[in-house]
TORZA-899145 format. One record per atom (N, C-alpha, C): residue in three letters; x, y, z. Coordinates in steps of 0.001 Angstrom, whole numbers, padded with zeros to 6 digits, always signed. Layout:
ALAXYZ/...
//
This chain:
UNK+035994+065249+088770/UNK+036774+066425+088515/UNK+036312+067112+087238/UNK+036350+068490+087304/UNK+035860+069367+086175/UNK+036913+069468+085033/UNK+036542+069266+083877/UNK+037466+069475+082701/UNK+037564+070897+082312/UNK+038793+071397+082138/UNK+039056+072818+081955/UNK+039829+073192+080642/UNK+039303+073860+079787/UNK+040015+074262+078620/UNK+041166+075081+078903/UNK+042297+075208+078050/UNK+043405+076130+078180/UNK+042784+077562+078205/UNK+043575+078383+079024/UNK+043437+079913+079056/UNK+044768+080539+078662/UNK+044778+081492+077815/UNK+046105+082124+077416/UNK+046281+083354+078424/UNK+047353+083353+078929/UNK+047890+084371+079922/UNK+048698+085515+078997/UNK+049513+084951+078149/UNK+050182+085948+077265/UNK+050390+085214+075865/UNK+050499+085995+074849/UNK+050367+087511+074719/UNK+048819+087840+074970/UNK+048721+089027+075555/UNK+047257+089454+075955/UNK+046578+090106+074677/UNK+047409+090469+073631/UNK+046736+091158+072490/UNK+047692+090890+071179/UNK+047347+091642+070287/UNK+048261+091484+069033/UNK+049644+091859+069206/UNK+050546+090971+068804/UNK+051940+091221+068847/UNK+052469+091682+067487/UNK+053040+092818+067374/UNK+053695+093253+066109/UNK+055109+093249+066052/UNK+055860+092538+065189/UNK+057202+092423+065151/UNK+057740+092630+063669/UNK+059010+093207+063611/UNK+059605+093299+062203/UNK+061013+092818+062354/UNK+061431+092375+061215/UNK+062888+092032+061197/UNK+063282+091628+059743/UNK+064618+091454+059673/UNK+065167+091141+058246/UNK+064828+089802+057799/UNK+064454+089631+056637/UNK+064109+088321+056049/UNK+065310+087449+056307/UNK+065103+086168+056870/UNK+066122+085232+057144/UNK+066569+085318+058500/UNK+066236+086462+059537/UNK+066550+086462+060783/UNK+065647+085642+061651/UNK+066237+085005+062733/UNK+065539+084158+063653/UNK+064930+085153+064714/UNK+063487+084753+065027/UNK+062838+085375+066157/UNK+062130+084293+066950/UNK+061843+084619+068175/UNK+061147+083648+069072/UNK+059675+084047+069154/UNK+058834+083022+069113/UNK+057435+083284+069349/UNK+056948+082367+070478/UNK+056172+082821+071526/UNK+055750+081945+072619/UNK+054414+082312+073072/UNK+053694+081299+073696/UNK+052495+081662+074437/UNK+052627+081185+075777/UNK+051870+081702+076783/UNK+051761+081219+078196/UNK+050204+080894+078426/UNK+050108+079690+078914/UNK+048681+079245+079168/UNK+048623+078654+080630/UNK+047320+078753+081127/UNK+046995+078006+082366/UNK+046147+076860+081902/UNK+046560+075581+082211/UNK+045827+074315+081775/UNK+046479+073086+082341/UNK+045575+072191+082609/UNK+046148+070938+082986/UNK+046711+070241+081836/UNK+047752+069503+081953/UNK+048361+068738+080840/UNK+047546+067514+080468/UNK+047779+066976+079324/UNK+048772+067318+078326/UNK+048434+068377+077424/UNK+049296+069186+076748/UNK+048970+070249+075879/UNK+049606+070052+074495/UNK+048959+070265+073526/UNK+049463+070488+072193/UNK+049381+071782+071643/UNK+050426+072273+070979/UNK+050604+073636+070456/UNK+050695+073432+068891/UNK+049644+073928+068163/UNK+049627+073982+066771/UNK+049857+075362+066352/UNK+051003+075614+065533/UNK+051415+076929+064994/UNK+050996+077118+063537/UNK+050418+078193+063303/UNK+049916+078474+061891/UNK+050600+079771+061377/UNK+050911+079676+060050/UNK+051371+080981+059321/UNK+050222+081341+058254/UNK+049673+082407+058266/UNK+048614+082829+057397/UNK+047600+081650+057206/UNK+047147+081264+058456/UNK+046169+080148+058436/UNK+046392+078744+058011/UNK+047679+078617+057696/UNK+048180+077218+057270/UNK+049032+076689+058475/UNK+048611+075403+058901/UNK+049389+074706+059868/UNK+050776+074482+059447/UNK+051782+074753+060213/UNK+053192+074502+059749/UNK+054018+073822+060832/UNK+053501+073714+062160/UNK+054350+073221+063167/UNK+053412+072763+064302/UNK+053625+071531+064898/UNK+052958+071009+066125/UNK+054049+070664+067138/UNK+053811+070881+068340/UNK+054741+070714+069395/UNK+054136+070580+070795/UNK+054847+070021+071634/UNK+054370+069888+073127/UNK+054857+070973+074033/UNK+055706+071922+073341/UNK+056288+073113+074106/UNK+055698+074406+073538/UNK+055611+075492+074535/UNK+054915+076622+074057/UNK+055581+077740+073247/UNK+056756+077450+072851/UNK+057407+078388+072047/UNK+058218+077891+070764/UNK+058398+078672+069885/UNK+059133+078232+068612/UNK+060044+079272+068200/UNK+061041+078959+067505/UNK+062025+079895+066902/UNK+061730+079797+065374/UNK+061429+080875+064711/UNK+061117+080889+063326/UNK+062245+081792+062576/UNK+062306+081418+061339/UNK+063234+082264+060402/UNK+062225+083093+059748/UNK+062365+084472+059740/UNK+061417+085415+059174/UNK+061477+085193+057665/UNK+060188+084888+057182/UNK+060035+084730+055760/UNK+060302+085906+055028/UNK+060454+085757+053629/UNK+060682+086907+052758/UNK+059359+087626+052600/UNK+058125+087125+052906/UNK+056909+087753+052746/UNK+056386+087975+054264/UNK+055748+089100+054527/UNK+055149+089387+055873/UNK+053839+088492+056039/UNK+053517+088346+057304/UNK+052387+087453+057523/UNK+051987+087317+058947/UNK+051001+086662+059140/UNK+050468+086525+060580/UNK+050537+085041+061087/UNK+051122+084981+062313/UNK+051256+083695+063075/UNK+050188+083561+064181/UNK+049746+082412+064449/UNK+048842+082146+065513/UNK+049109+080792+066172/UNK+048752+080598+067400/UNK+048968+079308+067996/UNK+047628+078885+068579/UNK+047252+077665+068339/UNK+046136+077004+068937/UNK+046509+076024+069857/UNK+046151+076036+071149/UNK+046569+075201+072109/UNK+045390+074378+072552/UNK+045736+072983+072540/UNK+044698+072063+072804/UNK+045101+071191+074129/UNK+043936+070857+074941/UNK+044126+069769+075935/UNK+042998+068828+075734/UNK+042754+067999+076664/UNK+041688+066965+076543/UNK+040388+067604+076709/UNK+040258+068824+077084/UNK+038946+069462+077348/UNK+038496+070559+076289/UNK+039508+070957+075432/UNK+039127+072005+074518/UNK+040359+072621+073969/UNK+040179+073865+073467/UNK+041328+074556+072727/UNK+041067+076169+072925/UNK+042093+076844+072693/UNK+042144+078186+072663/UNK+043178+078768+071571/UNK+042860+079820+070912/UNK+043745+080406+069942/UNK+044340+081624+070321/UNK+045693+081835+070166/UNK+046333+083070+070492/UNK+045958+084281+069687/UNK+046081+085516+070261/UNK+046005+086711+069447/UNK+047138+086536+068401/UNK+046959+087267+067359/UNK+048020+087153+066173/UNK+049351+087744+066482/UNK+050367+087108+065925/UNK+051662+087803+065891/UNK+051903+088157+064516/UNK+051854+089488+064299/UNK+051928+090065+062884/UNK+053401+090341+062569/UNK+053969+089651+061662/UNK+055424+089734+061433/UNK+055545+090479+060094/UNK+056404+091528+060100/UNK+056763+092335+058866/UNK+058123+092010+058461/UNK+058321+091548+057294/UNK+059683+091152+056754/UNK+060179+092355+056052/UNK+061472+092785+056524/UNK+062053+093880+055917/UNK+063040+093369+054848/UNK+063182+094047+053640/UNK+063896+093647+052603/UNK+065371+093635+052959/UNK+066120+092692+052483/UNK+067649+092508+052612/UNK+068330+093010+051427/UNK+067516+093196+050338/UNK+068129+093661+049072/UNK+067241+094892+048660/UNK+067715+095952+048337/UNK+067083+097032+047809/UNK+067273+097416+046435/UNK+066236+097582+045653/UNK+066283+097998+044203/UNK+066898+099476+044182/UNK+067729+099650+043026/UNK+068141+100973+042832/UNK+067042+101888+042582/UNK+066733+102928+043268/UNK+065625+103758+043032/UNK+065599+104401+041619/UNK+064418+104515+041061/UNK+064270+105156+039919/UNK+063388+106460+040020/UNK+063848+107655+039623/UNK+063019+108786+039968/UNK+062710+109371+038605/UNK+061487+109878+038669/UNK+060921+110671+037343/UNK+060251+111794+037829/UNK+060006+112733+036855/UNK+059350+113922+037056/UNK+057789+113741+037104/UNK+057115+114271+037998/UNK+055631+114175+037989/UNK+055089+115628+038272/UNK+054836+116278+037086/UNK+054414+117694+037088/UNK+055524+118379+037782/UNK+055288+119133+038884/UNK+056243+120033+039596/UNK+056979+119221+040615/UNK+057008+117956+040657/UNK+057586+117112+041727/UNK+058487+115995+041142/UNK+059290+115403+041875/UNK+060021+114184+041589/UNK+059439+113131+042478/UNK+059344+111905+041828/UNK+058886+110780+042733/UNK+059697+109439+042421/UNK+059723+108639+043420/UNK+060349+107398+043166/UNK+059402+106439+042551/UNK+059669+106017+041318/UNK+058643+105153+040558/UNK+058682+103672+041075/UNK+059634+103100+041776/UNK+059674+101632+042249/UNK+059847+101694+043718/UNK+059139+102455+044429/UNK+059275+102435+045853/UNK+058934+101083+046477/UNK+059648+100691+047545/UNK+059388+099382+048304/UNK+059010+099506+049638/UNK+058230+098595+050136/UNK+057909+098584+051493/UNK+059075+098259+052390/UNK+059097+099005+053511/UNK+060209+098773+054552/UNK+061548+099493+054068/UNK+061425+100353+053080/UNK+062603+101165+052621/UNK+062434+102599+052827/UNK+063441+103243+053457/UNK+063315+104793+053677/UNK+063910+105453+052612/UNK+063509+106637+052179/UNK+064087+107451+051076/UNK+064551+108758+051670/UNK+065708+109259+051214/UNK+066213+110596+051418/UNK+066589+111172+050172/UNK+066135+112480+049997/UNK+066415+113326+048776/UNK+067689+114006+048895/UNK+068483+114128+047779/UNK+069787+114924+047808/UNK+069668+115905+046676/UNK+070186+117148+046867/UNK+070213+118181+045851/UNK+071736+118544+045659/UNK+072205+118626+044579/UNK+073654+118967+044163/UNK+074609+118224+045286/UNK+074497+117020+045579/UNK+075382+116293+046470/UNK+075060+116448+047900/UNK+074068+117218+048232/UNK+073843+117463+049692/UNK+072499+116967+050106/UNK+072413+116304+051305/UNK+071091+115771+051709/UNK+070145+116980+052104/UNK+068921+116832+051492/UNK+067894+117848+051798/UNK+067074+117502+053080/UNK+067300+118302+054106/UNK+066661+118055+055415/UNK+065160+118013+055227/UNK+064536+116991+055792/UNK+063170+116861+055783/UNK+062429+116216+054531/UNK+063159+116014+053499/UNK+062700+115501+052304/UNK+062907+113934+052373/UNK+062056+113219+052920/UNK+062185+111765+053249/UNK+060967+110955+052818/UNK+060297+111505+051739/UNK+059099+110745+051344/UNK+059512+110246+049962/UNK+058605+109354+049407/UNK+058906+108813+047982/UNK+058646+109906+047041/UNK+057972+110965+047448/UNK+057784+112124+046700/UNK+058464+113213+047064/UNK+059302+114008+046221/UNK+060052+115194+046536/UNK+059114+116322+046529/UNK+058844+116973+047788/UNK+057774+117960+047892/UNK+058138+119384+047873/UNK+059471+119695+047922/UNK+059954+121073+047888/UNK+059948+121515+046438/UNK+059762+122815+046128/UNK+059947+123331+044829/UNK+061228+122942+044171/UNK+061022+122511+042871/UNK+062230+122048+042199/UNK+062986+123231+041607/UNK+064212+123355+041737/UNK+064951+124395+041170/UNK+066125+123727+040418/UNK+066602+124461+039423/UNK+067718+124034+038567/UNK+068802+123292+039349/UNK+069091+122112+039037/UNK+070203+121371+039830/UNK+070081+119867+039594/UNK+070880+119089+040313/UNK+070904+117657+040191/UNK+070338+117098+041423/UNK+069441+116078+041172/UNK+068649+115509+042227/UNK+069077+113964+042396/UNK+069053+113355+043580/UNK+069292+112025+043735/UNK+068310+111514+044878/UNK+068135+110237+045049/UNK+067445+109739+046263/UNK+068242+108585+046726/UNK+068397+108424+048074/UNK+069097+107476+048648/UNK+068021+106449+049426/UNK+068087+105230+048984/UNK+067154+104202+049589/UNK+067998+103359+050575/UNK+067273+103117+051741/UNK+067932+102396+052785/UNK+067018+101578+053658/UNK+067397+100591+054331/UNK+066540+099842+055250/UNK+067537+099348+056323/UNK+066921+098884+057505/UNK+067832+098335+058546/UNK+068518+097178+058142/UNK+068085+096432+057039/UNK+068569+095197+056680/UNK+069441+095304+055502/UNK+069621+096362+054837/UNK+070282+096309+053482/UNK+071166+097523+053425/UNK+072111+097492+052537/UNK+073067+098643+052225/UNK+072320+099661+051429/UNK+072848+100941+051610/UNK+072157+102063+051036/UNK+072430+101961+049484/UNK+071404+102448+048687/UNK+071599+102524+047279/UNK+071046+103937+046814/UNK+071912+104395+045884/UNK+071505+105784+045347/UNK+070942+105631+043908/UNK+069942+106482+043639/UNK+069451+106593+042279/UNK+070570+107268+041273/UNK+070289+107084+040033/UNK+071070+107784+039161/UNK+070683+109334+039256/UNK+071608+110237+038968/UNK+071344+111590+039088/UNK+070239+112124+038122/UNK+069458+113029+038516/UNK+068356+113540+037749/UNK+068661+115016+037586/UNK+068958+115466+036386/UNK+069135+116855+036250/UNK+067809+117533+036016/UNK+067643+118724+036687/UNK+066392+119563+036490/UNK+066902+120950+035884/UNK+066415+121295+034882/UNK+066570+122693+034279/UNK+065348+123509+034225/UNK+065187+124423+034940/UNK+063970+125264+034894/UNK+064055+126251+033792/UNK+063202+126208+032841/UNK+063296+127195+031649/UNK+062478+128452+032151/UNK+062986+129552+031715/UNK+062349+130890+031922/UNK+061954+131442+030471/UNK+060910+131759+030157/UNK+060584+132297+028800/UNK+060827+133811+028945/UNK+061634+134172+027864/UNK+062061+135582+027921/UNK+061300+136253+026596/UNK+060602+137272+026897/UNK+059936+137985+025818/UNK+060674+139372+025666/UNK+060976+139581+024389/UNK+061563+140874+024021/UNK+060640+141674+023254/UNK+060397+142901+023593/UNK+059606+143816+022969/UNK+060390+144996+022565/UNK+060017+145608+021354/UNK+060798+146825+020960/UNK+060133+147952+021652/UNK+060841+149088+021620/UNK+060266+150355+022197/UNK+058969+150660+021569/UNK+058810+150503+020247/UNK+057491+150883+019690/UNK+056347+149942+020120/UNK+056612+148589+020302/UNK+055602+147751+020990/UNK+055247+148188+022241/UNK+056227+148547+023079/UNK+055794+148999+024412/UNK+054925+150197+024326/UNK+055206+151205+023504/UNK+054504+152431+023329/UNK+053164+152142+022897/UNK+052982+151217+021992/UNK+051623+150804+021593/UNK+050851+150164+022577/UNK+051523+149266+023326/UNK+050731+148579+024356/UNK+050285+149424+025581/UNK+051176+150509+025823/UNK+050851+151398+026885/UNK+050062+152752+026487/UNK+049739+152793+025356/UNK+048980+153938+024754/UNK+047574+153826+025065/UNK+046972+154916+025821/UNK+045602+155002+026131/UNK+045031+156074+025323/UNK+043879+155616+024555/UNK+043210+156699+023801/UNK+042434+157658+024724/UNK+042228+158973+024233/UNK+041552+159889+025104/UNK+040042+159558+025234/
//
């Protein structure tokens, strides 16, 4: 009889998942192979679980990373494509905004967090980047941070006052400046 190494049926390629840190998710592989089979599961290239069944339930860690499974039989082994897991924050820091030339920017932006800009208590449609891109006008700005795993958090209000330089000229100065010699 011919000895045959395991062959992976699924997943066929990279699997990308995201979820809240602490949430349970299922990872599994399907193979064609004569028994017995051993499944070694790795997180960021470190062995963390060995089993004789093809799936595991994991608790999403607070750091994102890559899972793989290497399946062994008496004739060889095969390693699955990666399961890339993105851990979304369950706590969001209060956004801090600062002026950056003619823009406002969130100085402590976090991965997995969405930002919405507000002007004088109203949401600004389309302003959803960590950088406020619309021209700044006099008023009060705030940014709302949110993620699918955490409560919304607003920044402290940031007042913007645009100064206009006023130049006062006397009638005599205007006449002198507009005088053209013959």
